[in-house]
C-alpha positions as CSV (number, residue, x, y, z in Angstrom):
1,M,-124.9,-89.3,49.1
2,G,-128.4,-87.0,48.8
3,L,-131.0,-86.2,50.9
4,F,-134.4,-85.3,48.8
5,A,-137.2,-83.2,50.2
6,N,-140.4,-82.0,48.0
7,G,-138.7,-83.9,45.1
8,K,-135.6,-82.0,45.0
9,V,-132.0,-82.6,46.4
10,V,-131.7,-80.4,49.5
11,S,-128.4,-81.6,50.8
12,L,-125.4,-83.7,49.5
13,A,-122.4,-85.4,51.2
14,G,-119.4,-86.8,49.4
15,F,-117.3,-89.4,51.5
16,S,-115.0,-92.2,51.5
17,W,-113.9,-94.9,53.9
18,R,-110.4,-94.6,54.8
19,V,-107.9,-96.3,57.1
20,N,-105.0,-94.3,58.6
21,F,-102.7,-94.5,61.8
22,Y,-104.4,-91.5,63.9
23,N,-108.1,-92.2,62.9
24,K,-107.9,-96.2,62.3
25,R,-111.0,-97.5,60.1
26,H,-113.2,-94.0,59.5
27,I,-115.4,-92.3,56.9
28,Y,-113.9,-89.1,55.5
29,I,-116.4,-86.4,54.7
30,N,-115.1,-84.8,51.5
31,D,-118.0,-82.5,50.8
32,L,-121.2,-81.4,52.6
33,V,-123.5,-79.0,51.3
34,T,-127.1,-77.9,52.0
35,D,-128.9,-75.7,49.4
36,E,-129.0,-72.4,50.6
37,A,-132.6,-71.8,50.9
38,N,-133.1,-75.0,52.6
39,R,-130.6,-74.5,55.5
40,S,-131.6,-74.7,59.3
41,H,-134.5,-76.9,58.6
42,G,-132.4,-80.3,59.9
43,Y,-131.6,-81.5,56.4
44,G,-127.6,-81.6,57.2
45,E,-127.9,-83.1,60.3
46,K,-130.5,-85.9,59.1
47,L,-127.8,-86.6,56.5
48,L,-124.8,-86.7,59.0
49,T,-126.5,-89.0,61.2
50,Y,-127.5,-91.6,58.6
51,I,-123.6,-91.3,57.6
52,H,-122.7,-91.7,61.4
53,K,-125.0,-95.0,61.6
54,C,-123.7,-96.4,58.5
55,A,-120.1,-95.7,59.8
56,K,-120.7,-97.6,62.9
57,E,-122.4,-100.3,61.5
58,N,-119.5,-100.9,59.2
59,G,-116.7,-100.7,62.1
60,A,-115.5,-97.6,61.5
61,E,-114.0,-95.6,64.6
62,Y,-114.9,-91.9,63.7
63,V,-116.3,-89.8,60.9
64,A,-113.8,-87.0,60.2
65,L,-114.1,-83.9,58.0
66,E,-112.4,-80.7,57.5
67,S,-114.0,-77.0,57.6
68,G,-112.6,-73.9,56.1
69,I,-111.1,-71.3,59.1
70,H,-113.7,-68.8,58.2
71,R,-116.9,-71.0,58.2
72,L,-117.9,-70.1,61.7
73,N,-121.4,-71.1,61.6
74,A,-120.5,-74.6,60.1
75,H,-118.1,-75.2,62.8
76,R,-121.0,-74.3,65.4
77,F,-123.1,-76.8,63.6
78,Y,-120.3,-79.5,63.9
79,E,-119.4,-79.1,67.4
80,E,-122.7,-77.5,69.3
81,K,-125.3,-79.6,67.1
82,L,-123.5,-82.7,66.2
83,N,-120.8,-83.3,69.0
84,Y,-117.6,-83.3,66.9
85,D,-114.3,-82.4,68.4
86,K,-112.0,-79.8,67.0
87,W,-109.0,-81.6,67.7
88,C,-106.3,-80.5,64.9
89,Y,-105.4,-78.0,62.2
90,S,-105.1,-79.2,58.5
91,F,-102.2,-77.8,56.6
92,R,-101.6,-77.5,52.8
93,K,-98.8,-76.0,50.7
94,L,-99.8,-74.8,47.0
95,L,-97.0,-76.1,44.5
């Protein structure tokens, strides 16, 4: 899903519908990116707000995403601006 401004893409989100034991029916956001020159203009917030609305209208209980440990500005955006809860760590093992 993309958001356009002045005829060009400024923000993109990749997401999928999922069902599991702990999040039930939800949308998982795989990717969210806003063009660096267009950050802090509300585009990411607008795109996520649209996804939240779509999720709610279609029976999702949550919208979930992961963000790299080093991305402190992104964390502030999710927690302070959009009221996301930081509730777990994600682990992976390189094979």
